[in-house]
C-alpha positions as CSV (number, residue, x, y, z in Angstrom):
1,X,-134.5,-161.0,125.5
2,X,-131.7,-157.9,125.7
3,X,-129.7,-158.9,128.6
4,X,-129.6,-162.6,127.2
5,X,-128.0,-161.1,123.9
6,X,-125.7,-158.4,125.8
7,X,-124.5,-161.4,127.6
8,X,-123.9,-162.8,124.7
9,X,-122.1,-160.0,123.6
10,X,-119.5,-160.3,126.3
11,X,-118.9,-163.8,126.0
12,X,-117.8,-163.0,122.2
13,X,-120.8,-164.6,120.6
14,X,-121.3,-162.4,117.4
15,X,-124.0,-162.7,114.9
16,X,-124.7,-160.6,112.5
17,X,-125.2,-161.0,108.9
18,X,-123.9,-158.2,107.2
19,X,-121.0,-157.2,106.5
20,X,-120.0,-160.4,108.4
21,X,-121.6,-163.8,107.5
22,X,-122.8,-165.4,110.9
23,X,-120.1,-166.7,113.1
24,X,-120.3,-168.5,116.5
25,X,-118.4,-169.1,119.3
26,X,-115.7,-166.2,118.0
27,X,-114.0,-165.1,121.3
28,X,-112.2,-162.0,119.0
29,X,-110.5,-161.8,116.2
30,X,-108.6,-159.2,114.1
31,X,-110.7,-157.2,111.7
32,X,-108.6,-154.5,110.5
33,X,-105.1,-153.8,110.8
34,X,-103.9,-150.0,110.6
35,X,-100.1,-149.8,110.2
36,X,-98.7,-151.6,113.5
37,X,-102.1,-151.4,114.9
38,X,-104.8,-153.8,115.0
39,X,-108.4,-153.5,115.3
40,X,-110.3,-156.1,117.0
41,X,-113.9,-157.5,117.0
42,X,-114.1,-156.3,120.4
43,X,-113.1,-153.0,119.9
44,X,-116.1,-152.2,117.8
45,X,-118.5,-153.9,120.0
46,X,-117.2,-151.8,122.7
47,X,-117.6,-148.9,121.0
48,X,-121.1,-149.1,119.4
49,X,-122.1,-150.3,123.3
50,X,-120.5,-147.2,124.6
51,X,-122.4,-144.6,121.9
52,X,-125.1,-145.9,122.8
53,X,-125.0,-145.4,126.5
54,X,-123.9,-141.9,125.2
55,X,-127.1,-141.5,123.3
56,X,-124.8,-141.1,119.9
57,X,-126.4,-142.2,116.8
58,X,-124.7,-144.6,114.6
59,X,-125.5,-143.7,111.0
60,X,-125.9,-146.7,108.4
61,X,-124.4,-150.4,109.5
62,X,-122.5,-149.5,112.8
63,X,-120.1,-152.9,111.3
64,X,-119.2,-151.1,108.8
65,X,-119.1,-147.4,110.1
66,X,-117.3,-148.1,113.4
67,X,-114.5,-150.0,111.9
68,X,-114.1,-147.0,109.4
69,X,-114.3,-144.4,112.0
70,X,-111.5,-146.3,114.3
71,X,-109.1,-146.9,111.3
72,X,-109.4,-143.2,110.9
73,X,-108.5,-142.5,114.4
74,X,-105.4,-144.8,113.9
75,X,-104.4,-142.4,111.1
76,X,-105.0,-139.3,113.6
77,X,-102.8,-141.1,116.8
78,X,-100.0,-142.0,114.4
79,X,-99.6,-138.4,113.1
80,X,-100.2,-137.4,116.9
81,X,-97.0,-139.7,117.5
82,X,-95.2,-138.2,114.5
83,X,-95.9,-134.8,115.9
84,X,-95.4,-135.6,119.6
85,X,-99.0,-134.2,120.4
86,X,-99.3,-135.0,124.5
87,X,-102.6,-134.3,125.9
88,X,-102.2,-134.0,129.7
89,X,-104.5,-135.9,131.8
90,X,-106.1,-133.2,133.7
91,X,-107.4,-132.1,130.7
92,X,-109.5,-134.8,129.7
93,X,-110.7,-135.9,133.6
94,X,-113.9,-133.6,133.6
95,X,-114.4,-134.8,130.3
96,X,-114.7,-138.2,131.4
97,X,-116.7,-137.8,134.6
98,X,-119.7,-136.2,132.6
99,X,-119.8,-139.2,130.1
100,X,-119.7,-141.6,133.3
101,X,-122.8,-139.7,135.0
102,X,-124.5,-139.7,131.5
103,X,-124.4,-143.0,131.1
104,X,-125.3,-144.0,134.7
105,X,-128.3,-142.2,133.9
106,X,-128.9,-143.8,130.4
107,X,-128.2,-147.3,132.0
108,X,-131.1,-146.8,134.5
109,X,-129.5,-144.5,137.3
110,X,-127.4,-146.5,139.2
111,X,-123.6,-147.1,139.3
112,X,-124.4,-151.2,140.1
113,X,-126.5,-151.0,136.7
114,X,-123.6,-149.3,134.2
115,X,-121.3,-151.8,135.6
116,X,-124.1,-154.7,134.7
117,X,-124.5,-153.1,131.5
118,X,-120.9,-153.0,130.6
119,X,-120.1,-156.0,132.2
120,X,-116.9,-154.4,133.6
121,X,-116.1,-152.3,137.2
122,X,-116.9,-148.8,137.4
123,X,-113.2,-148.1,137.9
124,X,-112.6,-150.3,134.6
125,X,-114.9,-148.2,132.6
126,X,-113.9,-145.0,133.8
127,X,-109.8,-146.0,133.2
128,X,-111.2,-147.1,129.6
129,X,-112.9,-144.3,128.6
130,X,-110.3,-142.0,130.1
131,X,-107.9,-143.4,127.5
132,X,-110.9,-142.9,125.0
133,X,-111.0,-139.2,125.9
134,X,-107.4,-138.3,125.8
135,X,-107.2,-140.4,122.1
136,X,-110.4,-138.0,121.2
137,X,-108.8,-134.7,122.6
138,X,-105.3,-135.9,120.4
139,X,-107.0,-136.5,117.4
140,X,-108.9,-132.9,118.0
141,X,-105.5,-131.4,118.6
142,X,-104.0,-133.1,115.2
143,X,-106.9,-131.9,113.2
144,X,-106.7,-128.5,113.8
145,X,-103.2,-128.5,113.3
146,X,-103.7,-129.9,109.8
147,X,-106.5,-127.4,109.0
148,X,-105.2,-124.3,110.7
149,X,-107.1,-120.7,110.7
150,X,-109.8,-120.9,107.6
151,X,-110.4,-117.6,106.4
152,X,-113.0,-116.8,103.9
153,X,-113.5,-113.4,102.6
154,X,-117.7,-111.9,102.3
155,X,-117.4,-112.3,98.7
156,X,-116.2,-116.1,98.9
157,X,-119.4,-116.7,101.5
158,X,-122.0,-114.6,99.2
159,X,-120.7,-117.2,96.2
160,X,-121.0,-120.4,98.5
161,X,-124.7,-118.9,99.6
162,X,-125.5,-118.8,96.1
163,X,-124.7,-122.3,95.3
164,X,-126.4,-123.9,97.9
165,X,-129.9,-124.9,96.2
166,X,-132.9,-123.0,97.8
167,X,-134.7,-126.8,98.8
168,X,-131.3,-127.8,100.4
169,X,-130.8,-124.1,102.4
170,X,-130.4,-125.1,106.0
171,X,-133.3,-124.3,108.7
172,X,-131.8,-121.9,111.5
173,X,-133.9,-122.9,114.8
174,X,-135.6,-119.8,117.0
175,X,-132.6,-117.8,118.7
176,X,-133.3,-115.6,121.9
177,X,-131.0,-113.0,124.0
178,X,-132.3,-113.5,127.5
179,X,-131.0,-111.0,130.5
180,X,-131.4,-112.2,134.1
181,X,-131.4,-111.2,137.8
182,X,-130.9,-113.6,140.5
183,X,-131.3,-113.5,144.0
184,X,-130.0,-116.4,146.8
185,X,-132.2,-117.2,149.4
186,X,-130.4,-115.8,152.4
187,X,-129.2,-118.9,154.6
188,X,-129.8,-118.8,158.5
189,X,-127.1,-118.7,160.9
190,X,-128.1,-122.0,162.5
191,X,-128.2,-124.2,159.0
192,X,-124.5,-122.8,158.4
193,X,-123.5,-123.7,162.3
194,X,-125.4,-126.9,161.6
195,X,-123.3,-127.6,158.5
196,X,-120.3,-126.5,159.9
197,X,-120.9,-129.0,163.4
198,X,-121.3,-131.5,160.5
199,X,-118.3,-130.9,158.7
200,X,-116.3,-130.8,162.3
201,X,-117.5,-134.4,163.0
202,X,-116.7,-135.8,159.7
203,X,-113.0,-134.2,160.5
204,X,-112.6,-135.8,163.5
205,X,-113.6,-139.5,162.5
206,X,-111.4,-139.2,159.5
207,X,-108.5,-138.2,161.5
208,X,-109.2,-140.6,164.5
209,X,-109.3,-143.8,162.0
210,X,-113.1,-143.9,163.0
211,X,-113.8,-144.0,159.1
212,X,-112.2,-143.3,156.0
213,X,-112.4,-139.7,154.4
214,X,-113.5,-141.4,151.4
215,X,-116.1,-143.7,152.9
216,X,-117.9,-140.2,154.7
217,X,-117.7,-138.9,151.0
218,X,-119.7,-141.7,149.4
219,X,-122.0,-141.1,152.5
220,X,-122.6,-137.7,152.9
221,X,-120.9,-135.2,150.1
222,X,-123.3,-133.0,148.2
223,X,-120.8,-133.9,145.1
224,X,-122.4,-136.5,143.6
225,X,-120.0,-136.8,140.7
226,X,-117.2,-136.9,142.7
227,X,-118.8,-138.7,146.1
228,X,-119.1,-142.2,143.6
229,X,-115.1,-142.1,143.7
230,X,-114.7,-141.1,147.6
231,X,-114.9,-137.4,146.4
232,X,-111.8,-137.9,144.8
233,X,-111.6,-134.9,141.9
234,X,-108.8,-135.9,140.1
235,X,-105.5,-133.8,139.2
236,X,-106.6,-130.3,138.3
237,X,-104.7,-127.1,138.2
238,X,-105.4,-124.0,140.4
239,X,-107.4,-122.3,137.3
240,X,-109.9,-125.4,137.4
241,X,-110.9,-124.9,141.1
242,X,-112.7,-122.0,142.5
243,X,-110.0,-119.3,144.2
244,X,-111.2,-120.5,147.9
245,X,-111.1,-123.8,147.4
246,X,-107.4,-123.9,145.3
247,X,-105.9,-121.4,148.0
248,X,-106.7,-124.2,150.6
249,X,-106.1,-127.3,148.5
250,X,-102.9,-126.0,146.9
251,X,-101.9,-125.2,151.1
252,X,-101.8,-128.7,152.0
253,X,-98.8,-131.1,152.4
254,X,-99.9,-134.4,154.8
255,X,-102.2,-136.6,153.4
256,X,-103.5,-137.7,156.8
257,X,-104.5,-134.6,157.8
258,X,-108.2,-132.6,157.4
259,X,-108.3,-129.0,155.6
260,X,-110.2,-126.4,157.9
261,X,-113.6,-125.8,156.4
262,X,-113.8,-123.6,153.0
263,X,-116.9,-122.0,151.7
264,X,-117.4,-121.4,148.3
265,X,-120.4,-120.3,146.0
266,X,-121.2,-124.3,146.1
267,X,-121.5,-124.4,149.6
268,X,-119.0,-125.6,152.4
269,X,-116.2,-128.1,151.5
270,X,-113.6,-130.1,154.0
271,X,-110.7,-131.1,151.6
272,X,-107.9,-134.0,152.4
273,X,-104.6,-134.4,149.9
274,X,-103.9,-137.4,147.6
275,X,-100.7,-136.2,145.6
276,X,-99.3,-133.5,144.3
277,X,-97.6,-133.4,140.8
278,X,-96.2,-130.1,139.9
279,X,-98.5,-127.2,139.7
280,X,-101.0,-129.9,139.5
281,X,-103.0,-131.6,142.6
282,X,-105.4,-134.4,143.6
283,X,-107.7,-133.7,146.6
284,X,-110.6,-135.3,148.0
285,X,-113.9,-133.5,149.3
286,X,-117.1,-133.2,151.2
287,X,-119.5,-130.8,150.4
288,X,-122.5,-129.6,152.2
289,X,-125.0,-127.2,150.4
290,X,-127.0,-124.8,152.9
291,X,-131.0,-126.0,152.4
292,X,-133.1,-123.2,152.8
293,X,-136.5,-123.2,153.7
294,X,-139.7,-122.2,151.9
295,X,-139.8,-118.9,153.8
296,X,-136.2,-118.0,152.6
297,X,-137.4,-118.8,149.2
298,X,-140.5,-116.3,149.8
299,X,-138.7,-113.7,151.0
300,X,-136.3,-113.9,147.7
301,X,-139.3,-113.7,145.7
302,X,-140.7,-110.9,147.3
303,X,-137.6,-108.8,146.8
304,X,-137.2,-109.7,143.0
305,X,-141.0,-109.1,142.5
306,X,-140.5,-105.5,144.4
307,X,-137.3,-105.0,141.7
308,X,-139.5,-105.5,139.0
309,X,-142.2,-103.5,140.3
310,X,-139.7,-100.6,140.5
311,X,-138.7,-101.2,136.8
312,X,-142.1,-101.5,135.5
313,X,-142.9,-98.2,137.3
314,X,-139.7,-96.4,135.4
315,X,-137.8,-95.8,138.4
316,X,-135.2,-97.4,137.2
317,X,-133.9,-99.7,133.6
318,X,-133.7,-103.5,134.1
319,X,-130.0,-102.9,133.2
320,X,-129.6,-100.9,136.3
321,X,-131.1,-103.3,138.5
322,X,-128.6,-106.0,137.7
323,X,-126.2,-104.3,140.0
324,X,-128.7,-106.1,142.5
325,X,-128.4,-109.6,141.1
326,X,-126.6,-112.2,142.8
327,X,-125.6,-114.0,139.7
328,X,-121.7,-112.9,139.2
329,X,-121.5,-114.4,135.6
330,X,-123.8,-111.7,134.0
331,X,-124.0,-108.7,136.5
332,X,-121.3,-107.1,135.2
333,X,-123.0,-107.5,132.1
334,X,-126.0,-106.0,132.3
335,X,-127.4,-109.3,132.9
336,X,-127.1,-110.6,129.6
337,X,-126.6,-114.5,129.4
338,X,-123.7,-115.6,127.5
339,X,-123.5,-119.0,126.0
340,X,-120.4,-121.1,127.2
341,X,-120.6,-124.4,126.8
342,X,-117.2,-125.1,128.9
343,X,-119.1,-124.1,131.9
344,X,-122.4,-125.4,133.6
345,X,-123.8,-121.8,134.7
346,X,-126.7,-120.2,134.0
347,X,-124.7,-118.4,131.2
348,X,-123.8,-121.8,129.2
349,X,-124.9,-123.5,126.2
350,X,-123.4,-124.8,122.6
351,X,-122.1,-122.0,120.8
352,X,-119.0,-120.3,122.9
353,X,-118.7,-116.6,123.2
354,X,-122.4,-115.5,122.0
355,X,-125.3,-114.2,123.7
356,X,-127.4,-116.0,121.4
357,X,-129.6,-119.0,122.7
358,X,-131.7,-122.3,121.0
359,X,-134.7,-123.0,123.5
360,X,-133.1,-125.9,124.2
361,X,-129.9,-124.7,125.5
362,X,-131.7,-122.6,128.2
363,X,-132.2,-123.9,131.5
364,X,-135.3,-125.6,131.3
365,X,-137.1,-122.8,133.7
366,X,-135.8,-120.0,131.9
367,X,-137.2,-121.4,128.5
368,X,-140.7,-122.2,130.0
369,X,-140.6,-118.5,131.1
370,X,-139.2,-116.9,127.7
371,X,-141.2,-119.1,125.6
372,X,-144.8,-116.5,126.1
373,X,-142.6,-113.4,126.1
374,X,-142.5,-110.9,123.6
375,X,-138.9,-108.9,123.1
376,X,-138.9,-106.4,125.9
377,X,-140.8,-108.2,128.0
378,X,-139.9,-108.8,132.0
379,X,-140.7,-112.1,133.6
380,X,-142.5,-112.3,137.1
381,X,-139.8,-114.0,139.9
382,X,-139.6,-117.9,139.2
383,X,-138.0,-120.2,141.1
384,X,-135.0,-122.5,139.5
385,X,-132.1,-124.7,140.0
386,X,-128.4,-123.0,139.3
387,X,-127.1,-125.2,137.1
388,X,-123.5,-124.5,138.3
389,X,-124.1,-124.6,142.0
390,X,-127.3,-127.1,142.1
391,X,-128.4,-124.4,144.3
392,X,-132.3,-123.6,144.1
393,X,-132.5,-119.7,143.2
394,X,-135.2,-116.8,142.8
395,X,-134.8,-115.4,138.8
396,X,-136.4,-112.8,136.7
397,X,-135.6,-112.7,133.0
398,X,-135.9,-109.9,130.3
399,X,-136.3,-111.1,126.5
400,X,-134.0,-109.0,124.6
401,X,-134.2,-110.3,121.2
402,X,-135.7,-113.1,119.5
403,X,-135.3,-114.3,115.9
404,X,-137.9,-117.0,114.9
405,X,-137.2,-120.0,113.2
406,X,-136.2,-119.6,109.2
407,X,-134.9,-120.9,106.5
408,X,-130.9,-119.3,106.5
409,X,-130.6,-116.4,104.2
410,X,-127.5,-114.3,103.6
411,X,-128.6,-111.0,105.5
412,X,-129.7,-112.2,108.3
413,X,-128.0,-115.2,108.6
414,X,-124.4,-114.2,107.4
415,X,-122.1,-116.0,110.4
416,X,-124.2,-119.3,110.1
417,X,-123.3,-119.5,106.5
418,X,-120.0,-118.5,107.1
419,X,-119.4,-121.4,109.5
420,X,-121.4,-123.7,106.9
421,X,-118.4,-122.9,104.8
422,X,-115.7,-123.0,107.0
423,X,-116.4,-126.5,108.2
424,X,-117.1,-127.5,104.3
425,X,-113.5,-126.1,103.7
426,X,-112.0,-128.6,107.0
427,X,-113.6,-131.5,106.1
428,X,-112.4,-131.1,102.4
429,X,-108.5,-130.4,104.1
430,X,-109.3,-133.4,106.0
431,X,-110.6,-135.4,103.4
432,X,-107.5,-135.4,101.5
433,X,-105.1,-135.7,103.9
434,X,-106.9,-139.1,105.2
435,X,-106.6,-139.9,101.1
436,X,-102.9,-139.6,101.3
437,X,-102.5,-141.0,104.7
438,X,-104.4,-144.2,103.5
439,X,-102.1,-144.6,100.6
440,X,-98.6,-144.1,102.7
441,X,-100.3,-146.7,105.6
442,X,-100.1,-150.5,105.2
443,X,-104.0,-151.1,105.8
444,X,-105.4,-155.0,105.4
445,X,-108.9,-155.9,106.4
446,X,-110.5,-159.3,107.3
447,X,-112.0,-160.7,104.1
448,X,-115.6,-160.9,105.9
449,X,-115.1,-156.9,106.5
450,X,-114.7,-155.5,103.0
451,X,-118.3,-155.7,101.6
452,X,-119.1,-152.0,103.3
453,X,-119.8,-149.1,101.6
454,X,-116.9,-146.9,102.9
455,X,-117.4,-143.2,103.4
456,X,-113.7,-143.0,102.2
457,X,-112.1,-144.6,99.1
458,X,-108.8,-145.9,99.6
459,X,-109.1,-148.5,102.1
460,X,-109.0,-151.9,100.2
461,X,-105.5,-151.4,99.0
462,X,-104.7,-153.5,95.4
């Protein structure tokens, strides 16, 4: 039944009673006009399906909320044109691939299932979402320009907190601070030799014309995100690539040649140039990650266990022992993990620049260890997959602090309440801007689409 509905939807048959009366055989139609831009029925359907694939909840009736959201986006995008706001493609390419990979999992785990679900090729989906992602980034920049930097005083925060009814105070979930020491198992020389021989063979096949580099990447690369694109990374600046990779990639000049083997923290690569544009480059690569044996894992586990025994015996502190950690992101910070949403590392999470994590933000193996620990406890050694490199590592953690879940209080959660107040001020500024922009912009809504309880007043113009 679901597939029948999706097929009908893709053919443009739209059956929905509220706010639009049942219609049949509608291929597409203009439902809103905002300034010089039209919003089509197909825009609403595509947005609804995309949000579903991304796991995003739609509040209220989607056929009311989505057109309004699209109309608001049109207002911001028009302002972006006036302000000459332009977001470079390189800024959105990584974000698009994350969304593609998540959508593949939601659609059933394969590219083919996503294509069937969307009734489009993966390249068409990617281009459509790249346009959408660029618009999202553009809108965000316009909003930041409108809002500016919100500044509030401690007394304003106190007054804001006192105005919140006690039964409406937000619940602050449990947060923890975690220190970590890791050991990467030593890879055997035989495994490294085998990897290099494989990469040399791939190089020979590509340069001789026996097989395309892109085909080899699809078949053999351990970087699954780029493998589905034939190893293509999209245009990148030096700062978004590891130094070792960037040094070799930016030295390439002939698209017919393949680079020497490059070792990075992710494994071993060979690279092929696609195109250079100023200070950005687009390349393909094939990545092979070393496999470690059970014996090598056991050796690393014994090293962590030995280190833990020495710490518990008082020979040195956990903080001193971080000198021996393989994790360069935390080694120079006494092992303290940092919550950074822009990096898929074992020091990543939601709130940038803080060491506080909600349990759901921690890698699952670390969360499982921390869940049964008291402040000051040091866990036994455990194995985990480093989310950044996708390599198996051995780790132990120390619970530095824990703040159990509770109703927000001014004494314990000043920063959280301050953020709430700042967000409220931002929303107020943007709401006033939207109201002003509505009055200045030509807006027309199809009669069948006016019967909605819109979040913003001013869409129905007299």
